[in-house]
C-alpha positions in Angstrom: 148.2 115.5 49.9 150.5 114.6 47.1 147.7 115.1 44.9 146.9 118.1 45.7 150.6 119.5 45.1 150.4 117.6 41.6 147.2 119.6 40.9 148.4 123.3 42.1 151.1 122.2 39.6 149.0 122.2 36.4 149.3 124.9 34.0 146.3 127.7 34.2 143.7 126.7 31.8 143.6 130.2 30.2 141.0 129.2 27.3 138.4 128.7 30.1 139.0 132.3 31.3 137.8 134.2 28.2 134.5 135.9 28.2 131.7 135.1 26.0 132.6 138.3 23.9 136.2 136.9 23.0 135.2 133.3 23.3 132.7 134.5 20.1 135.4 136.9 18.6 135.2 135.7 15.0 131.3 136.0 15.1 131.4 139.6 16.0 134.2 140.2 13.3 131.5 138.9 10.8 128.8 140.9 12.2 131.3 144.2 11.9 131.8 143.0 8.4 128.4 142.9 7.5 127.5 146.0 9.2 130.3 147.7 7.2 128.9 146.6 4.0 125.6 147.5 4.8 126.6 151.1 6.0 128.7 151.3 2.6 125.4 150.4 0.9 123.1 152.3 2.6 125.5 155.6 3.2 128.2 155.5 0.1 128.8 159.3 1.4 130.1 158.4 4.4 133.4 156.7 2.9 134.3 159.7 0.9 134.1 162.4 3.9 136.2 160.1 6.1 138.9 159.6 3.2 139.2 163.4 3.2 140.0 163.5 6.5 143.6 162.8 5.9 146.6 164.3 6.6 149.7 163.5 4.2 147.8 160.5 2.8 147.1 159.1 6.3 143.4 158.6 7.0 142.9 160.3 10.8 139.9 158.1 11.3 141.9 155.0 10.4 144.9 156.0 12.2 143.1 156.8 15.0 141.6 153.5 15.3 144.4 151.5 14.4 146.3 153.4 17.2 144.1 152.6 20.1 144.2 149.0 18.4 147.8 148.8 18.8 148.5 150.8 22.0 146.9 148.6 24.7 149.1 145.8 23.0 152.2 147.5 23.1 152.2 149.2 26.7 151.9 145.1 28.0 155.5 144.1 25.9 158.2 144.1 28.7 161.1 144.9 26.3 163.4 144.1 29.2 162.5 140.0 28.7 164.3 140.1 25.9 167.5 138.8 27.7 165.5 136.0 28.0 165.6 135.4 24.1 169.7 134.9 25.0 169.2 132.1 26.9 166.7 130.2 24.8 167.3 131.5 21.3 166.3 128.8 19.0 162.1 129.7 18.9 163.4 133.5 18.3 165.5 132.5 15.9 163.0 130.3 14.0 160.5 133.0 14.1 163.0 135.6 12.5 164.0 133.1 9.8 160.5 132.1 9.2 158.9 135.8 9.2 162.0 137.7 7.2 163.3 134.9 4.8 160.9 132.7 4.3 157.4 134.0 4.5 157.7 137.0 2.1 158.9 135.0 -0.9 156.5 132.3 -0.4 153.8 134.9 -0.3 155.0 136.3 -3.7 155.2 132.8 -5.1 151.4 132.0 -4.0 150.0 135.4 -5.2 151.9 135.0 -8.6 150.7 131.9 -9.3 147.0 132.0 -8.5 146.4 135.9 -8.6 149.0 136.3 -11.9 148.6 133.2 -13.9 145.9 130.9 -12.6 142.9 133.0 -11.8 144.4 135.9 -14.0 141.5 135.3 -16.8 138.8 136.1 -14.0 140.5 139.2 -13.0 139.8 141.3 -15.4 139.5 145.2 -15.1 142.2 148.1 -14.4 142.7 150.7 -11.9 145.0 154.3 -11.5 147.1 154.0 -9.2 149.9 157.1 -8.8 148.9 158.6 -12.0 149.5 155.1 -13.6 147.3 152.4 -15.1 147.9 149.1 -13.8 145.9 145.6 -13.8 143.6 145.0 -10.8 145.6 141.6 -10.7 148.5 143.4 -10.1 147.3 145.3 -7.4 145.8 142.5 -5.7 149.0 141.1 -5.8 150.7 144.1 -4.3 148.1 143.8 -1.6 148.7 140.2 -0.8 152.8 141.2 -0.7 151.9 143.8 2.0 150.8 141.3 4.2 153.1 138.5 3.6 155.7 140.9 4.9 154.0 142.2 8.0 154.4 139.8 10.7 152.0 139.5 13.6 152.7 141.8 16.8 149.4 142.2 18.2 146.5 139.7 17.6 149.4 136.8 18.3 149.0 137.5 21.8 145.4 136.3 21.8 146.8 133.3 19.8 149.8 132.0 22.4 147.2 132.9 25.0 144.5 130.4 23.4 147.1 127.8 23.0 148.3 128.0 26.3 152.0 128.7 25.1 154.7 130.4 26.9 153.4 133.9 27.0 156.6 135.4 28.2 158.5 134.2 25.3 155.6 135.4 22.7 156.2 138.9 24.3 159.9 138.8 23.7 159.1 137.5 20.0 156.5 140.2 19.4 158.8 142.9 21.0 161.6 142.0 18.6 159.4 141.6 15.6 158.3 144.8 16.5 161.8 146.3 16.2 162.5 144.5 13.1 159.4 145.9 11.3 160.7 149.5 11.5 163.9 148.5 9.8 163.0 145.9 7.4 159.5 146.3 6.3 160.4 149.3 4.3 163.1 148.2 2.2 161.7 144.9 2.0 158.5 146.0 0.9 159.8 148.6 -1.7 161.9 145.5 -3.2 159.4 143.4 -3.6 156.5 145.7 -5.1 159.2 147.2 -7.6 160.1 143.6 -8.8 156.5 143.3 -9.2 156.1 146.1 -11.2 154.7 148.6 -9.0 157.4 151.1 -7.7 156.4 153.3 -5.0 158.2 156.2 -2.8 160.6 154.8 0.0 159.5 158.0 2.1 155.5 156.6 2.0 156.4 153.3 3.2 158.6 154.3 6.0 156.4 156.9 6.9 153.7 154.4 7.1 155.4 151.8 9.6 156.7 154.9 11.9 152.8 156.0 12.2 151.4 152.6 12.6 154.0 150.3 14.5 156.6 153.0 16.0 154.0 155.6 17.5 152.1 153.2 19.3 155.1 151.2 20.2 157.0 154.5 21.5 153.6 155.6 23.2 153.3 152.2 24.7 157.0 152.2 25.8 156.9 155.3 27.7 153.7 155.0 29.2 154.9 152.0 30.8 158.0 153.1 31.9 156.3 156.4 33.4 153.4 154.3 34.9 156.0 151.8 36.6 157.9 154.7 38.0 155.2 156.5 39.2 152.5 154.5 40.2 154.3 151.2 40.5 153.7 147.8 39.1 150.8 146.7 41.2 148.6 149.5 40.0 149.7 149.2 36.4 148.7 145.3 36.6 145.2 146.1 38.4 144.2 149.2 37.7 145.8 150.6 34.5 145.6 147.6 32.2 141.8 146.9 33.6 140.9 149.8 31.7 142.5 149.0 28.6 140.8 145.6 28.4 138.1 146.0 26.2 139.7 149.2 23.7 142.0 147.0 21.6 139.2 144.4 20.6 136.9 147.8 20.3 139.1 149.3 17.8 139.7 146.4 15.9 135.9 145.9 15.6 135.2 149.4 14.8 138.4 149.5 12.2 136.6 146.7 10.3 133.4 148.4 10.0 135.1 151.7 8.7 137.3 149.3 6.2 134.0 147.6 5.1 131.8 150.4 4.8 134.6 152.0 2.4 135.0 148.3 0.6 131.1 148.0 0.7 130.4 148.5 -3.3 133.7 146.7 -4.3 133.1 143.6 -2.0 128.8 143.5 -3.3 130.2 144.1 -6.8 133.6 141.4 -6.9 132.4 138.5 -4.7 134.1 136.2 -6.8 137.5 138.4 -6.7 137.1 138.3 -2.7 137.3 134.4 -2.9 140.0 134.4 -5.7 142.3 136.9 -3.1 141.4 134.6 -0.3 142.6 131.5 -1.8 146.4 132.3 -1.9 146.0 134.1 1.6 144.7 130.8 3.2 147.2 128.7 1.8 150.0 130.6 2.5 148.6 130.9 6.3 149.0 127.1 6.8 151.6 126.5 4.5 154.1 128.8 6.8 152.3 127.4 9.8 153.1 123.9 8.9 156.7 124.5 8.1 157.3 126.4 11.6 155.3 124.0 13.5 157.6 121.2 11.9 160.8 122.6 12.5 160.2 123.5 15.5 159.4 119.8 16.4 162.4 118.7 14.3 164.6 121.0 16.7 163.1 119.7 19.7 161.6 122.9 20.9 159.2 122.7 23.6 155.9 122.6 22.8 155.2 126.0 24.7 157.5 127.7 22.3 157.1 126.1 19.3 153.2 126.9 19.3 153.9 130.6 19.2 156.5 130.7 16.7 154.2 129.0 14.4 151.3 131.3 15.3 153.4 134.1 14.5 154.8 133.0 11.6 151.1 132.1 10.2 149.5 135.3 11.3 149.8 138.8 9.8 150.0 142.5 11.3 147.0 143.7 8.8 146.6 146.9 10.9 149.8 147.7 9.1 149.3 145.9 5.8 145.9 148.1 5.3 147.0 151.2 6.4 150.1 151.0 4.2 147.8 149.9 1.3 145.2 152.8 1.9 148.8 155.2 2.0 150.2 153.9 -0.9 147.3 152.9 -3.3 144.7 154.6 -1.8 141.3 153.7 -0.1 139.2 151.8 -2.8 142.5 150.6 -4.4 142.7 146.5 -5.1 145.6 146.6 -3.0 143.4 147.8 0.3 140.7 145.3 -0.8 143.6 142.3 -0.8 144.8 143.5 2.4 141.3 143.6 3.7 140.5 140.2 2.6 143.2 139.2 4.7 141.2 140.3 7.7 138.4 138.6 6.4 140.2 135.3 6.7 142.7 135.5 9.4 140.7 135.3 12.7 138.8 131.9 11.7 141.9 130.7 10.2 143.9 131.2 13.4 141.5 130.3 15.6 141.3 126.7 13.6 145.4 126.7 13.7 145.3 127.1 17.6 143.1 124.1 18.1 145.5 122.2 15.5 148.3 123.1 18.3 146.2 121.9 21.2 145.4 118.7 19.7 148.5 117.7 18.7 150.7 119.4 22.1 151.8 115.6 22.9 153.9 115.3 19.7 156.6 117.7 21.5 158.4 118.4 24.7 156.5 119.7 26.8 157.4 122.3 29.7 153.9 123.2 31.0 155.3 125.3 33.9 156.1 128.1 31.3 152.1 128.3 30.3 151.0 129.2 33.7 150.2 132.4 34.0 151.5 133.3 37.8 149.1 136.4 37.7 146.4 136.5 35.5 146.0 140.3 35.9 148.9 140.9 33.5 147.0 139.8 30.6 143.7 141.2 31.4 142.4 141.5 28.1 142.5 137.6 27.6 140.1 136.9 30.7 
């Protein structure tokens, strides 16, 4: 009897509930990248036609895809849980410090060292941005900066789930990061880009953040409130969220096909540049994960809270970075290409770091009850 009770108290093994589609997400990502490149090579006019479908420099097809990628995540966020952060503030404070006081500047340092100096002789060429001719290397640096200042607020829910983390606290940190981006992304982005000889209009960055973060955030908050008020929580969790299950990942994959079809020629013609851009991005991801994870260990934070803090710090909100790069510098710019390379490496690298978390969980104090999903239907897209 005691053994049965002990077994019932064990945390739900969330990772075992993933569908085959979600287990092999990395494979589907690579297939969509390949499909996008092939599409761009076979039908180069498609990218041009889609690029013309824009409103005030905002690509309508990409905006639609990114909205449906973000909305299913945003609607799941219960912002009332922010009160939990007051009772256990250390993981949230750690995440905020890493995301906004450390990560942007280490990204600049790595990008400048590798793309601006070490690899500079291998990156030859210029491009015209906002009627100014700049070195392609500087454009790549701009793209990496846009990635570095965009903390993840979407896919990190998947990483937290796979690592048996405290999903409640992960949601709180995602909510806080979403709100912080609305106020910090634009001024920090403008400052860092200007410091790297790339002056961009303040209004353009603010507009991109409002469209690609603010709009799905507002839609998610309002629709969640309306549904819970008029339909009830049970209908929201069992019916409404069930229909959103495939939407976010499908939108992600469609976005990848579109983005890589736009970049087909650039990728095929510049395979070395793809590799060179990937180097600082790969190092940055692992470096930020390491310092956050070690800091969580030194601060005696439970594994269930330390793991999502490190994973949020390591991952990037590449949707916003891509959208901002496209809006600021153009669809075929080096900056946009650099953000797309971020997508190329992020999923496999983050899956690797999730495994690192699980294998080192016993280094930390454990609070396994936090990892228990009391009702797995609350997170149906992770089943």
